C-alpha positions in Angstrom: 16.4 -5.2 12.5 18.6 -7.0 10.3 17.9 -8.1 6.8 19.3 -11.7 6.1 19.2 -14.2 3.0 17.9 -17.5 3.9 16.8 -20.8 2.5 13.0 -21.8 2.7 12.2 -25.6 2.7 10.0 -27.3 0.1 6.4 -27.0 1.7 5.0 -30.1 3.2 1.4 -30.8 4.8 -0.3 -27.4 4.9 2.4 -25.2 4.1 2.2 -22.6 1.2 5.2 -20.7 -0.1 4.3 -17.2 -1.5 6.6 -14.9 -3.6 5.5 -11.6 -2.0 4.5 -8.7 -4.0 4.0 -6.1 -1.2 3.4 -6.2 2.7 2.1 -3.6 5.1 3.8 -1.9 8.2 1.3 -2.4 11.0 1.9 -0.5 14.3 1.1 -3.5 16.3 4.7 -4.9 15.2 6.2 -2.0 17.2 5.2 -3.4 20.3 7.1 -6.6 19.5 10.1 -4.4 18.3 10.3 -2.3 21.7 9.5 -4.9 24.1 11.9 -7.8 25.2 11.9 -11.4 23.5 13.0 -14.5 24.2 15.1 -14.9 20.8 15.1 -14.0 17.0 11.7 -13.3 15.3 10.3 -12.5 12.0 7.8 -9.6 11.5 4.9 -8.7 9.4 1.5 -10.0 9.0 -0.5 -8.5 6.1 0.8 -9.1 2.3 0.1 -10.0 -1.4 1.8 -12.4 -3.6 1.5 -15.2 -6.0 1.8 -19.1 -4.6 4.8 -20.9 -5.9 4.3 -24.2 -4.0 2.1 -26.1 -1.8 2.3 -29.0 0.6 0.4 -32.1 -0.1 -2.5 -31.4 2.2 -3.3 -27.7 0.8 -6.6 -27.5 -0.8 -7.5 -24.0 -0.9 -5.1 -22.4 -2.9 -2.8 -23.8 -5.9 0.4 -22.4 -7.5 0.0 -19.3 -9.7 -2.8 -18.3 -7.5 -2.7 -14.2 -6.4 -3.2 -14.1 -2.9 -3.6 -12.1 0.4 -1.8 -13.3 3.5 -3.3 -12.3 6.8 -2.3 -13.2 10.5 -6.0 -14.5 11.4 -6.9 -18.0 10.4 -9.4 -18.0 7.5 -12.0 -19.7 9.2 -11.6 -21.5 12.5 -15.3 -22.6 12.2 -14.5 -25.3 9.8 -11.3 -27.0 11.6 -9.9 -27.7 15.0 -6.6 -27.9 13.6 -4.1 -25.4 15.2 -2.3 -23.8 12.2 1.4 -24.0 12.0 3.8 -21.5 13.6 6.0 -20.0 11.1 9.5 -20.7 11.4 12.6 -19.8 9.6 16.3 -21.4 9.9 19.1 -18.8 10.0 22.5 -19.1 8.1 24.2 -19.3 11.7 21.9 -22.3 12.6 19.5 -20.4 14.9 15.9 -20.2 14.3 13.7 -17.2 13.9 10.1 -17.5 14.6 6.7 -16.0 14.4 3.4 -16.9 16.2 1.6 -17.0 13.1 3.2 -15.6 9.9 5.8 -13.3 8.4 5.7 -11.1 5.6 8.6 -8.5 5.9 10.2 -10.5 3.3 10.4 -11.3 -0.6 9.2 -14.9 0.3 7.3 -16.6 3.0 6.2 -19.8 3.9 3.2 -20.2 6.1 0.2 -22.6 7.0 -2.4 -22.4 4.3 -5.0 -21.0 7.0 -3.3 -17.6 6.3 -3.7 -17.5 2.6 -6.8 -16.5 0.8 -7.2 -16.7 -2.9 -8.2 -13.5 -4.6 -9.1 -12.8 -8.3 -6.3 -12.6 -10.5 -6.7 -9.1 -11.8 -6.5 -7.9 -8.1 -4.2 -5.1 -7.7 -1.2 -6.4 -5.5 0.3 -3.1 -4.1 -2.5 -1.1 -2.1 -4.3 -4.5 -1.1 -1.6 -5.4 1.2 -3.3 -3.9 4.0 -6.4 -5.9 3.8 -4.8 -8.7 5.9 -4.7 -6.6 9.1 -5.6 -2.9 8.8 -8.6 -3.8 6.9 -9.7 -6.9 8.4 -9.3 -5.5 12.0 -11.0 -1.9 11.4 -13.6 -3.0 9.1 -14.1 -6.4 10.9 -14.5 -4.3 14.4 -17.4 -2.5 13.0 -19.3 -5.5 11.0 -18.1 -8.5 13.0 -17.4 -7.5 16.7 -19.9 -4.8 17.0 -22.5 -5.7 14.3 -23.3 -1.9 14.0 -26.7 -1.5 12.2 -28.1 1.4 9.9 -28.7 4.5 11.8 -26.6 3.5 14.8 -24.2 6.3 16.0 -20.4 5.6 15.8 -17.2 7.5 17.1 -13.6 6.3 16.3 -10.7 7.2 18.4 -7.5 7.2 16.2 -8.2 7.3 12.5 -4.9 6.0 11.3 -4.3 2.9 8.9 -6.8 0.6 11.1 -9.4 3.5 11.9 -9.9 4.8 8.5 -11.1 1.3 7.6 -13.7 1.2 10.8 -14.6 4.7 9.3 -15.4 3.2 6.0 -17.3 0.2 7.3 -19.4 2.2 9.5 -20.3 4.3 6.3 -21.1 0.9 4.6 -23.1 -0.1 7.3 -25.3 2.7 7.3 -24.3 4.3 10.5 -25.3 7.9 11.3 -23.2 9.9 12.7 -20.0 8.7 12.2 -17.4 10.8 14.4 -13.5 10.7 13.7 -11.5 11.5 17.0 -7.8 12.1 16.4 -5.1 14.5 17.5 -3.6 15.1 13.9 -5.8 17.3 11.7 -4.6 15.7 8.5 -5.8 12.4 9.6 -9.3 13.8 10.4 -9.1 15.3 6.9 -8.5 11.9 5.3 -11.3 10.4 7.7 -13.8 12.6 6.0 -12.6 11.1 2.6 -13.3 7.6 3.9 -17.1 8.6 5.3 -16.8 10.4 8.7 -19.7 12.8 8.9 -17.9 14.8 11.7 -14.5 15.4 13.1 -13.3 16.1 16.5 -9.5 17.0 17.2 -8.9 16.1 20.6 -5.9 18.1 20.8 -7.9 21.4 20.9 -11.4 20.0 22.0 -12.8 17.9 24.6 -13.8 14.8 22.7 -15.9 13.6 25.2 -18.3 16.6 25.4 -17.9 16.9 21.8 -19.2 13.5 20.8 -21.9 13.7 23.4 -23.2 16.9 21.9 -23.4 15.5 18.7 -25.4 12.6 19.6 -28.3 13.9 21.8 -31.0 11.3 22.9 -34.9 12.1 22.1 -36.0 15.5 23.6 -36.8 14.9 27.3 -35.4 11.5 27.6 -33.5 10.7 30.4 -31.4 8.0 32.2 -30.3 7.1 36.0 -31.3 10.0 38.4 -32.4 12.1 35.5 -29.3 12.3 33.6 -29.9 13.5 29.7 -29.5 10.5 27.3 -26.4 11.3 25.0 -23.6 9.6 23.6 -22.7 7.0 20.9 -24.1 3.6 20.4 -20.6 2.2 19.8 -17.1 3.9 20.4 -14.0 2.1 18.8 -10.9 2.6 20.7 -8.1 1.9 18.0 -5.5 4.0 20.0 -5.7 1.5 22.9 -4.2 3.7 25.6 -5.4 4.5 29.1 -6.8 7.9 28.1 -8.3 6.9 24.9 -10.0 4.3 26.4 -11.3 6.5 29.4 -12.6 9.1 26.5 -14.1 6.5 24.4 -16.1 4.9 27.5 -17.2 8.0 28.6 -18.5 8.9 25.3 -20.8 6.3 24.8 -24.5 6.6 25.3 -26.1 6.2 29.0 -29.2 3.9 29.2 -32.8 4.6 29.8 -34.0 2.0 32.3 -35.8 -1.0 30.9 -36.0 1.1 27.4 -32.7 0.8 26.1 -29.2 -0.1 27.5 -25.9 1.8 27.3 -23.3 2.0 24.5 -20.6 -0.3 23.9 -16.9 0.6 23.8 -14.8 -1.8 21.6 -11.2 -2.2 22.1 -9.6 -2.5 18.6 -5.9 -1.5 19.2 -3.3 -3.6 21.1 -3.1 -2.4 25.0 0.2 -2.2 26.3 -0.9 -1.3 29.8 -4.0 -1.6 31.7 -6.9 0.3 31.7 -8.7 2.0 34.6 -12.4 1.2 34.4 -15.0 3.5 36.2 -17.2 0.7 37.4 -19.9 2.7 38.9 -20.7 4.2 35.7 -20.6 0.9 33.9 -23.2 0.0 36.4 -25.2 3.1 36.5 -25.5 3.6 32.8 -25.7 -0.1 31.9 -22.6 0.3 29.4 -20.8 -2.4 27.8 -17.0 -3.3 26.9 -15.6 -5.8 24.6 -12.4 -6.4 22.9 -11.6 -7.8 19.3 -8.6 -9.4 17.8 -8.3 -8.7 14.1 -11.8 -7.3 14.2 -13.1 -10.8 15.0 -13.2 -11.4 11.2 -13.7 -14.5 9.3 -10.9 -13.7 6.7 -12.1 -16.6 4.0 -15.6 -14.6 3.9 -14.2 -11.1 4.8 -11.1 -10.4 2.6 -12.9 -11.3 -0.8 -15.6 -8.9 0.5 -13.1 -6.1 1.2 -11.4 -6.6 -2.2 -14.8 -6.2 -3.8 -15.5 -3.1 -1.8 -12.2 -1.8 -3.2 -13.1 -2.5 -6.8 -16.4 -1.0 -6.5 -15.1 2.2 -5.2 -16.3 1.7 -1.8 -13.1 1.4 -0.2 -10.4 3.7 -1.0 -7.1 1.7 -0.6 -5.2 4.2 -2.7 -5.8 6.9 -0.2 -4.9 4.5 2.6 -1.7 3.8 1.3 0.5 6.9 2.1 4.1 5.4 2.0 6.0 3.2 0.0 9.4 1.9 1.0 11.7 -1.0 -0.4 12.7 -3.9 2.4 16.0 -1.9 2.9 14.0 1.0 4.3 12.2 -1.0 7.0 14.3 0.5 9.8 13.5 4.2 8.8 9.7 3.2 7.9 9.2 1.9 11.4 10.8 5.0 12.8 8.2 6.9 10.9 5.4 5.1 12.1 6.8 5.6 15.6 7.0 9.3 15.2 3.3 9.5 14.0 4.4 10.7 10.5 2.3 8.0 8.3 -1.3 9.2 7.7 -2.7 5.9 6.6 -0.6 2.8 6.0 2.9 2.3 4.9 3.8 -0.7 2.7 6.9 -2.5 1.5 7.1 -3.1 -2.2 9.3 -6.0 -3.2 
C-alpha cells in the first residue's frame, strides 16, 4: 500500500466529510490486499471522527458532531436509495474506489448512510472497531441468530470479531458460551469477554469437546438412536473449510417432532468453497445461514453498543490490543496476517 496526499471535494447531496480520529484494521481487508483488483482502491471500513461538512441533503448529522463510521448502511428499512460509492481523485489523474467507504485516512468523504452520530463524550479511540468488529460479531448473535437466554453457543475464532460475539452471547443470556481457537492467549481473553468454557483446537478435538459440554437431556435420542448433543448455535468467524466443518458437526442434532437441529452461522468472509455433509443436514435437521456485518442495523445497534461500552458491559479497552500510526499501516497488516494481533488493531490519527 502507498500513502498519498489528495484533495477531497466539498460535499454535495448525501455526502459527509469527516476528520477521522481512529480507524480499525479489519482482517477482511487482507483479502482485498492479497487478491487481484481492477484498479486503485482505498481501504478501511470502521472509524471514529468529527463531521467537518455535509451536503445539502444530509439530515442525520451536522458539522461538529462526533460520529462512528461503518460499512453497513445505517437502516435500509427506511429508504430504497442506494448509498454512493466512495471515490478519491488521485494526484496522477486516476481514481481510487471503494464499494462503500474508506477509513485508513486522516479524512474521509462518504454517504450519510454510513455515518452514525454518537454522544459528544464518547471516547474516540477504542470505539473505532464498533463499526465492523463489534457490529459483525455482536450483530451475528443478536440479529442473525437471535440467541435466547439459556441457549448454547460456540464461537470458532475469538479475535477482533469473535470476542464481540462472545460478549453479545453473554448479554443475551446464552449458556454455555464456548470459545474455540488455536491461540491460548486469545482463549484467555475470551474468558474476560464472557466465555464460560474454552477449547484449544490445536490440542483437542473441538467437535468432541463442544458436544461433551452440551449434552441433551438424559435418555434423549435423535435419528436412529443417536444421543442428543451439541450447541444450538455455532458461529464460524474463521470461515475456512475446516472451521466450517467443525462448527457444523458441533451443532445439536434434532429429536424428531420435538426440536430441530442446531444452526451454523457463517460470520467471517469465506475465500473458498465449503464441503457440506448434506446427509447430516437432512438426518439431523441442521441449518446454515450467512450474515454480512452481523445483519445489523447500525442506526439502532451502534448507539446500543456504545452504551454497552460506557456501562462496562463491552470491554473495548481490552479489545484494542495494538495501536499504530498511518505510516505503519503495511507493518500493521503484516502483523494481522501473521496472527500476531490478539484483538483489534487501530490506527490513531
